[in-house]
N, CA, C and O atoms as CSV, one atom per row, in Angstrom:
chain,resi,resn,atom,element,x,y,z
A,1,GLN,N,N,36.598,21.757,36.935
A,1,GLN,CA,C,37.067,22.904,36.149
A,1,GLN,C,C,37.536,24.018,37.075
A,1,GLN,O,O,36.992,24.241,38.157
A,2,VAL,N,N,38.549,24.691,36.611
A,2,VAL,CA,C,39.085,25.851,37.338
A,2,VAL,C,C,39.019,27.050,36.405
A,2,VAL,O,O,39.419,26.966,35.244
A,3,GLN,N,N,38.516,28.151,36.913
A,3,GLN,CA,C,38.493,29.385,36.132
A,3,GLN,C,C,39.495,30.368,36.743
A,3,GLN,O,O,39.628,30.473,37.962
A,4,LEU,N,N,40.184,31.073,35.870
A,4,LEU,CA,C,41.191,32.039,36.300
A,4,LEU,C,C,40.926,33.384,35.642
A,4,LEU,O,O,40.587,33.455,34.461
A,5,GLU,N,N,41.083,34.441,36.414
A,5,GLU,CA,C,40.911,35.786,35.871
A,5,GLU,C,C,42.061,36.667,36.338
A,5,GLU,O,O,42.246,36.890,37.534
A,6,GLU,N,N,42.832,37.165,35.372
A,6,GLU,CA,C,43.932,38.066,35.673
A,6,GLU,C,C,43.450,39.518,35.668
A,6,GLU,O,O,42.495,39.876,34.979
A,7,SER,N,N,44.135,40.329,36.451
A,7,SER,CA,C,43.870,41.765,36.450
A,7,SER,C,C,45.126,42.494,36.917
A,7,SER,O,O,46.056,41.887,37.449
A,8,GLY,N,N,45.132,43.799,36.708
A,8,GLY,CA,C,46.232,44.613,37.213
A,8,GLY,C,C,47.216,45.099,36.171
A,8,GLY,O,O,48.134,45.856,36.489
A,9,GLY,N,N,47.041,44.678,34.937
A,9,GLY,CA,C,47.949,45.136,33.894
A,9,GLY,C,C,47.746,46.609,33.585
A,9,GLY,O,O,46.770,47.219,34.021
A,10,GLY,N,N,48.675,47.173,32.832
A,10,GLY,CA,C,48.556,48.570,32.463
A,10,GLY,C,C,49.831,49.088,31.844
A,10,GLY,O,O,50.743,48.326,31.524
A,11,LEU,N,N,49.880,50.401,31.680
A,11,LEU,CA,C,51.038,51.075,31.094
A,11,LEU,C,C,51.814,51.781,32.204
A,11,LEU,O,O,51.263,52.597,32.943
A,12,VAL,N,N,53.095,51.454,32.308
A,12,VAL,CA,C,53.949,52.097,33.298
A,12,VAL,C,C,55.266,52.490,32.637
A,12,VAL,O,O,55.585,52.044,31.535
A,13,GLN,N,N,56.023,53.333,33.333
A,13,GLN,CA,C,57.347,53.693,32.843
A,13,GLN,C,C,58.388,52.752,33.432
A,13,GLN,O,O,58.166,52.125,34.468
A,14,ALA,N,N,59.504,52.666,32.767
A,14,ALA,CA,C,60.607,51.838,33.249
A,14,ALA,C,C,60.977,52.252,34.674
A,14,ALA,O,O,61.053,53.438,34.994
A,15,GLY,N,N,61.204,51.243,35.522
A,15,GLY,CA,C,61.553,51.499,36.908
A,15,GLY,C,C,60.375,51.473,37.863
A,15,GLY,O,O,60.547,51.382,39.078
A,16,GLU,N,N,59.179,51.553,37.305
A,16,GLU,CA,C,57.982,51.548,38.151
A,16,GLU,C,C,57.547,50.115,38.475
A,16,GLU,O,O,58.168,49.142,38.046
A,17,SER,N,N,56.456,50.021,39.247
A,17,SER,CA,C,55.970,48.722,39.712
A,17,SER,C,C,54.521,48.500,39.307
A,17,SER,O,O,53.770,49.445,39.065
A,18,LEU,N,N,54.151,47.240,39.239
A,18,LEU,CA,C,52.765,46.828,39.028
A,18,LEU,C,C,52.532,45.564,39.835
A,18,LEU,O,O,53.454,44.782,40.067
A,19,ARG,N,N,51.287,45.372,40.260
A,19,ARG,CA,C,50.923,44.116,40.894
A,19,ARG,C,C,49.791,43.471,40.105
A,19,ARG,O,O,48.715,44.048,39.943
A,20,LEU,N,N,50.052,42.282,39.627
A,20,LEU,CA,C,49.038,41.508,38.913
A,20,LEU,C,C,48.342,40.562,39.878
A,20,LEU,O,O,48.945,40.058,40.826
A,21,SER,N,N,47.067,40.334,39.619
A,21,SER,CA,C,46.275,39.406,40.419
A,21,SER,C,C,45.739,38.295,39.543
A,21,SER,O,O,45.404,38.514,38.379
A,22,CYS,N,N,45.659,37.105,40.107
A,22,CYS,CA,C,45.065,35.956,39.430
A,22,CYS,C,C,44.058,35.347,40.391
A,22,CYS,O,O,44.433,34.697,41.366
A,23,ALA,N,N,42.778,35.562,40.111
A,23,ALA,CA,C,41.721,35.053,40.980
A,23,ALA,C,C,41.226,33.722,40.444
A,23,ALA,O,O,40.825,33.618,39.285
A,24,ALA,N,N,41.257,32.714,41.290
A,24,ALA,CA,C,40.822,31.374,40.905
A,24,ALA,C,C,39.429,31.091,41.457
A,24,ALA,O,O,39.086,31.516,42.561
A,25,SER,N,N,38.640,30.374,40.678
A,25,SER,CA,C,37.313,29.962,41.130
A,25,SER,C,C,37.015,28.583,40.560
A,25,SER,O,O,37.762,28.060,39.732
A,26,GLY,N,N,35.918,28.009,41.016
A,26,GLY,CA,C,35.565,26.669,40.573
A,26,GLY,C,C,36.179,25.630,41.498
A,26,GLY,O,O,36.128,25.778,42.719
A,27,SER,N,N,36.745,24.604,40.938
A,27,SER,CA,C,37.306,23.491,41.717
A,27,SER,C,C,38.720,23.822,42.192
A,27,SER,O,O,39.686,23.160,41.812
A,28,THR,N,N,38.824,24.843,43.015
A,28,THR,CA,C,40.144,25.306,43.446
A,28,THR,C,C,40.854,24.285,44.334
A,28,THR,O,O,42.074,24.340,44.489
A,29,PHE,N,N,40.104,23.362,44.910
A,29,PHE,CA,C,40.739,22.337,45.744
A,29,PHE,C,C,41.629,21.418,44.913
A,29,PHE,O,O,42.478,20.712,45.457
A,30,ARG,N,N,41.434,21.428,43.593
A,30,ARG,CA,C,42.245,20.596,42.715
A,30,ARG,C,C,43.605,21.224,42.372
A,30,ARG,O,O,44.463,20.571,41.778
A,31,ILE,N,N,43.794,22.500,42.751
A,31,ILE,CA,C,44.998,23.218,42.318
A,31,ILE,C,C,46.226,22.789,43.121
A,31,ILE,O,O,46.207,22.778,44.352
A,32,ASN,N,N,47.280,22.443,42.409
A,32,ASN,CA,C,48.562,22.100,43.012
A,32,ASN,C,C,49.494,23.303,43.027
A,32,ASN,O,O,50.253,23.500,43.976
A,33,ALA,N,N,49.432,24.091,41.990
A,33,ALA,CA,C,50.303,25.264,41.885
A,33,ALA,C,C,49.708,26.237,40.881
A,33,ALA,O,O,48.935,25.854,40.002
A,34,ILE,N,N,50.082,27.494,41.027
A,34,ILE,CA,C,49.713,28.502,40.035
A,34,ILE,C,C,50.978,29.199,39.558
A,34,ILE,O,O,51.846,29.569,40.349
A,35,GLY,N,N,51.056,29.363,38.265
A,35,GLY,CA,C,52.216,30.024,37.677
A,35,GLY,C,C,51.811,31.216,36.840
A,35,GLY,O,O,50.668,31.342,36.401
A,36,TRP,N,N,52.778,32.081,36.635
A,36,TRP,CA,C,52.624,33.215,35.727
A,36,TRP,C,C,53.522,33.002,34.518
A,36,TRP,O,O,54.669,32.572,34.647
A,37,TYR,N,N,52.991,33.303,33.359
A,37,TYR,CA,C,53.718,33.208,32.099
A,37,TYR,C,C,53.492,34.508,31.350
A,37,TYR,O,O,52.565,35.260,31.653
A,38,ARG,N,N,54.339,34.763,30.377
A,38,ARG,CA,C,54.143,35.969,29.575
A,38,ARG,C,C,54.506,35.702,28.126
A,38,ARG,O,O,55.308,34.826,27.804
A,39,GLN,N,N,53.878,36.496,27.265
A,39,GLN,CA,C,54.136,36.361,25.839
A,39,GLN,C,C,54.244,37.746,25.233
A,39,GLN,O,O,53.277,38.507,25.194
A,40,ALA,N,N,55.439,38.054,24.762
A,40,ALA,CA,C,55.678,39.319,24.083
A,40,ALA,C,C,55.312,39.186,22.608
A,40,ALA,O,O,55.276,38.073,22.084
A,41,PRO,N,N,55.041,40.290,21.936
A,41,PRO,CA,C,54.677,40.230,20.513
A,41,PRO,C,C,55.737,39.502,19.698
A,41,PRO,O,O,56.923,39.826,19.767
A,42,GLY,N,N,55.299,38.526,18.934
A,42,GLY,CA,C,56.214,37.786,18.074
A,42,GLY,C,C,57.069,36.764,18.788
A,42,GLY,O,O,57.926,36.133,18.170
A,43,GLU,N,N,56.850,36.591,20.083
A,43,GLU,CA,C,57.654,35.660,20.854
A,43,GLU,C,C,56.798,34.512,21.365
A,43,GLU,O,O,55.569,34.573,21.341
A,44,GLU,N,N,57.472,33.463,21.827
A,44,GLU,CA,C,56.764,32.351,22.444
A,44,GLU,C,C,56.443,32.686,23.907
A,44,GLU,O,O,57.099,33.513,24.540
A,45,ARG,N,N,55.433,32.025,24.400
A,45,ARG,CA,C,55.084,32.206,25.809
A,45,ARG,C,C,56.201,31.637,26.677
A,45,ARG,O,O,56.722,30.554,26.408
A,46,GLU,N,N,56.563,32.384,27.727
A,46,GLU,CA,C,57.645,31.941,28.593
A,46,GLU,C,C,57.227,31.967,30.053
A,46,GLU,O,O,56.346,32.727,30.455
A,47,PHE,N,N,57.875,31.127,30.827
A,47,PHE,CA,C,57.620,31.025,32.248
A,47,PHE,C,C,58.166,32.244,32.975
A,47,PHE,O,O,59.234,32.754,32.634
A,48,VAL,N,N,57.423,32.714,33.988
A,48,VAL,CA,C,57.863,33.855,34.790
A,48,VAL,C,C,58.064,33.449,36.252
A,48,VAL,O,O,59.141,33.652,36.813
A,49,ALA,N,N,57.029,32.878,36.863
A,49,ALA,CA,C,57.107,32.534,38.280
A,49,ALA,C,C,56.022,31.513,38.608
A,49,ALA,O,O,55.050,31.350,37.871
A,50,ARG,N,N,56.220,30.829,39.739
A,50,ARG,CA,C,55.279,29.780,40.121
A,50,ARG,C,C,55.254,29.667,41.638
A,50,ARG,O,O,56.278,29.839,42.299
A,51,ILE,N,N,54.080,29.378,42.185
A,51,ILE,CA,C,53.961,29.149,43.617
A,51,ILE,C,C,53.178,27.876,43.857
A,51,ILE,O,O,52.125,27.650,43.261
A,52,SER,N,N,53.715,27.043,44.748
A,52,SER,CA,C,53.060,25.790,45.095
A,52,SER,C,C,51.982,26.040,46.138
A,52,SER,O,O,52.191,26.808,47.077
A,53,TYR,N,N,50.835,25.399,45.980
A,53,TYR,CA,C,49.754,25.557,46.954
A,53,TYR,C,C,50.033,24.781,48.235
A,53,TYR,O,O,49.575,25.175,49.307
A,54,VAL,N,N,50.772,23.695,48.138
A,54,VAL,CA,C,50.983,22.847,49.313
A,54,VAL,C,C,52.033,23.450,50.237
A,54,VAL,O,O,51.798,23.612,51.434
A,55,LEU,N,N,53.199,23.783,49.669
A,55,LEU,CA,C,54.309,24.266,50.498
A,55,LEU,C,C,54.551,25.764,50.350
A,55,LEU,O,O,55.382,26.335,51.057
A,56,SER,N,N,53.826,26.399,49.431
A,56,SER,CA,C,54.055,27.818,49.112
A,56,SER,C,C,55.487,28.067,48.644
A,56,SER,O,O,56.006,29.177,48.772
A,57,SER,N,N,56.113,27.040,48.108
A,57,SER,CA,C,57.449,27.227,47.548
A,57,SER,C,C,57.327,27.988,46.235
A,57,SER,O,O,56.313,27.896,45.545
A,58,THR,N,N,58.364,28.736,45.899
A,58,THR,CA,C,58.313,29.590,44.716
A,58,THR,C,C,59.493,29.334,43.790
A,58,THR,O,O,60.567,28.913,44.219
A,59,VAL,N,N,59.266,29.598,42.522
A,59,VAL,CA,C,60.303,29.484,41.507
A,59,VAL,C,C,60.172,30.691,40.588
A,59,VAL,O,O,59.065,31.135,40.280
A,60,PHE,N,N,61.309,31.213,40.159
A,60,PHE,CA,C,61.302,32.383,39.283
A,60,PHE,C,C,62.215,32.156,38.089
A,60,PHE,O,O,63.222,31.453,38.178
A,61,ALA,N,N,61.847,32.758,36.984
A,61,ALA,CA,C,62.748,32.792,35.839
A,61,ALA,C,C,63.933,33.694,36.180
A,61,ALA,O,O,63.803,34.653,36.940
A,62,ASP,N,N,65.077,33.371,35.610
A,62,ASP,CA,C,66.272,34.171,35.894
A,62,ASP,C,C,66.073,35.641,35.537
A,62,ASP,O,O,66.615,36.529,36.196
A,63,SER,N,N,65.302,35.886,34.504
A,63,SER,CA,C,65.120,37.253,34.014
A,63,SER,C,C,64.366,38.156,34.998
A,63,SER,O,O,64.424,39.380,34.884
A,64,VAL,N,N,63.664,37.557,35.956
A,64,VAL,CA,C,62.867,38.366,36.891
A,64,VAL,C,C,63.308,38.210,38.346
A,64,VAL,O,O,62.771,38.880,39.228
A,65,LYS,N,N,64.272,37.340,38.602
A,65,LYS,CA,C,64.740,37.134,39.975
A,65,LYS,C,C,65.233,38.437,40.579
A,65,LYS,O,O,65.963,39.200,39.946
A,66,GLY,N,N,64.816,38.677,41.819
A,66,GLY,CA,C,65.223,39.896,42.492
A,66,GLY,C,C,64.332,41.084,42.195
A,66,GLY,O,O,64.409,42.100,42.885
A,67,ARG,N,N,63.489,40.977,41.181
A,67,ARG,CA,C,62.586,42.089,40.834
A,67,ARG,C,C,61.115,41.721,41.050
A,67,ARG,O,O,60.313,42.575,41.429
A,68,PHE,N,N,60.765,40.475,40.816
A,68,PHE,CA,C,59.380,40.016,40.941
A,68,PHE,C,C,59.249,39.120,42.170
A,68,PHE,O,O,60.171,38.384,42.523
A,69,THR,N,N,58.089,39.199,42.812
A,69,THR,CA,C,57.752,38.258,43.870
A,69,THR,C,C,56.357,37.708,43.597
A,69,THR,O,O,55.560,38.324,42.889
A,70,ILE,N,N,56.077,36.550,44.163
A,70,ILE,CA,C,54.776,35.901,43.979
A,70,ILE,C,C,54.265,35.504,45.349
A,70,ILE,O,O,55.024,35.025,46.191
A,71,ALA,N,N,52.970,35.706,45.569
A,71,ALA,CA,C,52.386,35.394,46.863
A,71,ALA,C,C,50.945,34.935,46.671
A,71,ALA,O,O,50.325,35.177,45.635
A,72,ARG,N,N,50.438,34.271,47.690
A,72,ARG,CA,C,49.075,33.712,47.593
A,72,ARG,C,C,48.242,34.155,48.785
A,72,ARG,O,O,48.723,34.172,49.918
A,73,ASP,N,N,46.994,34.512,48.523
A,73,ASP,CA,C,46.015,34.819,49.576
A,73,ASP,C,C,45.009,33.692,49.591
A,73,ASP,O,O,44.134,33.619,48.729
A,74,ASN,N,N,45.132,32.808,50.574
A,74,ASN,CA,C,44.273,31.628,50.613
A,74,ASN,C,C,42.805,31.997,50.697
A,74,ASN,O,O,41.968,31.394,50.026
A,75,ALA,N,N,42.493,32.985,51.517
A,75,ALA,CA,C,41.093,33.342,51.751
A,75,ALA,C,C,40.424,33.840,50.475
A,75,ALA,O,O,39.226,33.640,50.270
A,76,LYS,N,N,41.204,34.483,49.628
A,76,LYS,CA,C,40.640,35.051,48.400
A,76,LYS,C,C,40.898,34.174,47.181
A,76,LYS,O,O,40.465,34.506,46.078
A,77,ASN,N,N,41.601,33.057,47.370
A,77,ASN,CA,C,41.959,32.198,46.232
A,77,ASN,C,C,42.615,33.018,45.119
A,77,ASN,O,O,42.314,32.860,43.936
A,78,THR,N,N,43.502,33.881,45.536
A,78,THR,CA,C,44.144,34.791,44.592
A,78,THR,C,C,45.659,34.712,44.736
A,78,THR,O,O,46.190,34.648,45.845
A,79,VAL,N,N,46.336,34.719,43.609
A,79,VAL,CA,C,47.795,34.753,43.557
A,79,VAL,C,C,48.210,36.093,42.966
A,79,VAL,O,O,47.648,36.560,41.975
A,80,TYR,N,N,49.207,36.697,43.601
A,80,TYR,CA,C,49.677,38.009,43.174
A,80,TYR,C,C,51.086,37.910,42.607
A,80,TYR,O,O,51.919,37.150,43.102
A,81,LEU,N,N,51.336,38.682,41.575
A,81,LEU,CA,C,52.687,38.822,41.039
A,81,LEU,C,C,53.072,40.290,41.198
A,81,LEU,O,O,52.566,41.157,40.486
A,82,GLN,N,N,53.965,40.554,42.133
A,82,GLN,CA,C,54.457,41.903,42.351
A,82,GLN,C,C,55.671,42.117,41.463
A,82,GLN,O,O,56.667,41.401,41.569
A,83,MET,N,N,55.581,43.100,40.595
A,83,MET,CA,C,56.639,43.351,39.629
A,83,MET,C,C,57.259,44.716,39.909
A,83,MET,O,O,56.605,45.748,39.762
A,84,ASN,N,N,58.512,44.710,40.309
A,84,ASN,CA,C,59.225,45.943,40.618
A,84,ASN,C,C,60.334,46.176,39.602
A,84,ASN,O,O,60.744,45.263,38.885
A,85,SER,N,N,60.804,47.396,39.555
A,85,SER,CA,C,61.901,47.760,38.646
A,85,SER,C,C,61.631,47.264,37.236
A,85,SER,O,O,62.484,46.633,36.612
A,86,LEU,N,N,60.453,47.552,36.749
A,86,LEU,CA,C,60.058,47.055,35.432
A,86,LEU,C,C,60.931,47.626,34.329
A,86,LEU,O,O,61.393,48.765,34.395
A,87,LYS,N,N,61.142,46.800,33.317
A,87,LYS,CA,C,61.963,47.156,32.170
A,87,LYS,C,C,61.114,47.066,30.903
A,87,LYS,O,O,60.112,46.351,30.887
A,88,PRO,N,N,61.492,47.769,29.859
A,88,PRO,CA,C,60.731,47.651,28.600
A,88,PRO,C,C,60.625,46.206,28.110
A,88,PRO,O,O,59.626,45.838,27.493
A,89,GLU,N,N,61.629,45.395,28.372
A,89,GLU,CA,C,61.584,44.004,27.923
A,89,GLU,C,C,60.614,43.149,28.739
A,89,GLU,O,O,60.412,41.977,28.422
A,90,ASP,N,N,60.018,43.714,29.775
A,90,ASP,CA,C,58.969,43.016,30.512
A,90,ASP,C,C,57.604,43.191,29.841
A,90,ASP,O,O,56.618,42.589,30.265
A,91,THR,N,N,57.555,44.001,28.814
A,91,THR,CA,C,56.305,44.225,28.093
A,91,THR,C,C,55.808,42.924,27.479
A,91,THR,O,O,56.528,42.271,26.723
A,92,ALA,N,N,54.568,42.551,27.808
A,92,ALA,CA,C,54.000,41.291,27.332
A,92,ALA,C,C,52.568,41.170,27.837
A,92,ALA,O,O,52.113,41.945,28.678
A,93,VAL,N,N,51.885,40.188,27.305
A,93,VAL,CA,C,50.623,39.749,27.908
A,93,VAL,C,C,50.993,38.712,28.961
A,93,VAL,O,O,51.691,37.739,28.677
A,94,TYR,N,N,50.518,38.935,30.169
A,94,TYR,CA,C,50.813,38.036,31.273
A,94,TYR,C,C,49.607,37.134,31.537
A,94,TYR,O,O,48.474,37.597,31.668
A,95,TYR,N,N,49.886,35.847,31.611
A,95,TYR,CA,C,48.851,34.844,31.840
A,95,TYR,C,C,49.134,34.103,33.138
A,95,TYR,O,O,50.289,33.842,33.471
A,96,CYS,N,N,48.077,33.765,33.870
A,96,CYS,CA,C,48.283,32.826,34.961
A,96,CYS,C,C,47.736,31.469,34.542
A,96,CYS,O,O,46.821,31.373,33.724
A,97,ALA,N,N,48.311,30.436,35.116
A,97,ALA,CA,C,47.942,29.066,34.796
A,97,ALA,C,C,47.893,28.258,36.079
A,97,ALA,O,O,48.790,28.340,36.918
A,98,ALA,N,N,46.842,27.483,36.219
A,98,ALA,CA,C,46.689,26.612,37.383
A,98,ALA,C,C,46.963,25.177,36.966
A,98,ALA,O,O,46.369,24.666,36.017
A,99,ASP,N,N,47.862,24.543,37.683
A,99,ASP,CA,C,48.162,23.129,37.475
A,99,ASP,C,C,47.487,22.336,38.574
A,99,ASP,O,O,47.681,22.607,39.759
A,100,THR,N,N,46.694,21.357,38.177
A,100,THR,CA,C,45.974,20.558,39.165
A,100,THR,C,C,46.776,19.327,39.557
A,100,THR,O,O,47.770,18.981,38.918
A,101,PHE,N,N,46.326,18.674,40.620
A,101,PHE,CA,C,46.966,17.438,41.053
A,101,PHE,C,C,46.808,16.355,39.991
A,101,PHE,O,O,47.581,15.398,39.959
A,102,GLY,N,N,45.817,16.504,39.129
A,102,GLY,CA,C,45.613,15.561,38.038
A,102,GLY,C,C,46.364,15.939,36.775
A,102,GLY,O,O,46.120,15.382,35.705
A,103,SER,N,N,47.300,16.910,36.910
A,103,SER,CA,C,48.158,17.317,35.785
A,103,SER,C,C,47.403,17.990,34.652
A,103,SER,O,O,47.842,17.951,33.503
A,104,THR,N,N,46.270,18.608,34.966
A,104,THR,CA,C,45.570,19.433,33.987
A,104,THR,C,C,45.986,20.880,34.208
A,104,THR,O,O,46.140,21.317,35.349
A,105,ARG,N,N,46.166,21.611,33.143
A,105,ARG,CA,C,46.523,23.032,33.234
A,105,ARG,C,C,45.377,23.870,32.696
A,105,ARG,O,O,44.861,23.629,31.605
A,106,TYR,N,N,45.000,24.847,33.481
A,106,TYR,CA,C,43.987,25.817,33.076
A,106,TYR,C,C,44.646,27.182,32.915
A,106,TYR,O,O,45.524,27.556,33.692
A,107,TRP,N,N,44.213,27.912,31.906
A,107,TRP,CA,C,44.785,29.220,31.611
A,107,TRP,C,C,43.754,30.332,31.793
A,107,TRP,O,O,42.561,30.141,31.556
A,108,GLY,N,N,44.238,31.487,32.216
A,108,GLY,CA,C,43.421,32.683,32.177
A,108,GLY,C,C,43.539,33.325,30.812
A,108,GLY,O,O,44.247,32.824,29.939
A,109,LYS,N,N,42.837,34.448,30.629
A,109,LYS,CA,C,42.810,35.109,29.314
A,109,LYS,C,C,43.930,36.122,29.152
A,109,LYS,O,O,44.173,36.605,28.046
A,110,GLY,N,N,44.611,36.448,30.238
A,110,GLY,CA,C,45.765,37.336,30.150
A,110,GLY,C,C,45.458,38.785,30.448
A,110,GLY,O,O,44.320,39.243,30.338
A,111,THR,N,N,46.517,39.501,30.834
A,111,THR,CA,C,46.430,40.938,31.071
A,111,THR,C,C,47.686,41.583,30.495
A,111,THR,O,O,48.791,41.069,30.665
A,112,LEU,N,N,47.508,42.708,29.818
A,112,LEU,CA,C,48.615,43.334,29.100
A,112,LEU,C,C,49.405,44.261,30.012
A,112,LEU,O,O,48.842,45.106,30.709
A,113,VAL,N,N,50.712,44.085,29.992
A,113,VAL,CA,C,51.637,44.975,30.698
A,113,VAL,C,C,52.523,45.643,29.663
A,113,VAL,O,O,53.179,44.972,28.866
A,114,THR,N,N,52.538,46.959,29.679
A,114,THR,CA,C,53.380,47.715,28.764
A,114,THR,C,C,54.296,48.617,29.576
A,114,THR,O,O,53.839,49.409,30.400
A,115,VAL,N,N,55.590,48.485,29.332
A,115,VAL,CA,C,56.580,49.284,30.046
A,115,VAL,C,C,57.272,50.191,29.037
A,115,VAL,O,O,57.934,49.717,28.114
A,116,SER,N,N,57.114,51.482,29.218
A,116,SER,CA,C,57.726,52.438,28.304
A,116,SER,C,C,59.104,52.863,28.821
A,116,SER,O,O,59.348,52.898,30.027
A,117,SER,N,N,59.982,53.181,27.895
A,117,SER,CA,C,61.364,53.557,28.271
A,117,SER,C,C,61.472,55.057,28.508
A,117,SER,O,O,62.551,55.554,28.830
């Protein structure tokens, strides 16, 4: 089992930045990659960014390219999502998800990001 805990959400104005954290615990050796997803009110959950544990390769949704970065701190088993130039349409609950080598996905409980115009 892998446990994930997100933190760092909050209320910011458009143009400002936030850094989200996803702390992993438990069987972290099973993790192949960690991704960030978000779900706005009334919308489906969508992919935001992903980082591979093996190669540290990254993937981003087109909507956040150039504004968001993702990084991993091996010692802390934590993945960070740095969000710059935030827009009101970035408002959502942000979730991190760990994909294991056995193709199991674990989800965190989410952290709310609100961007005011």
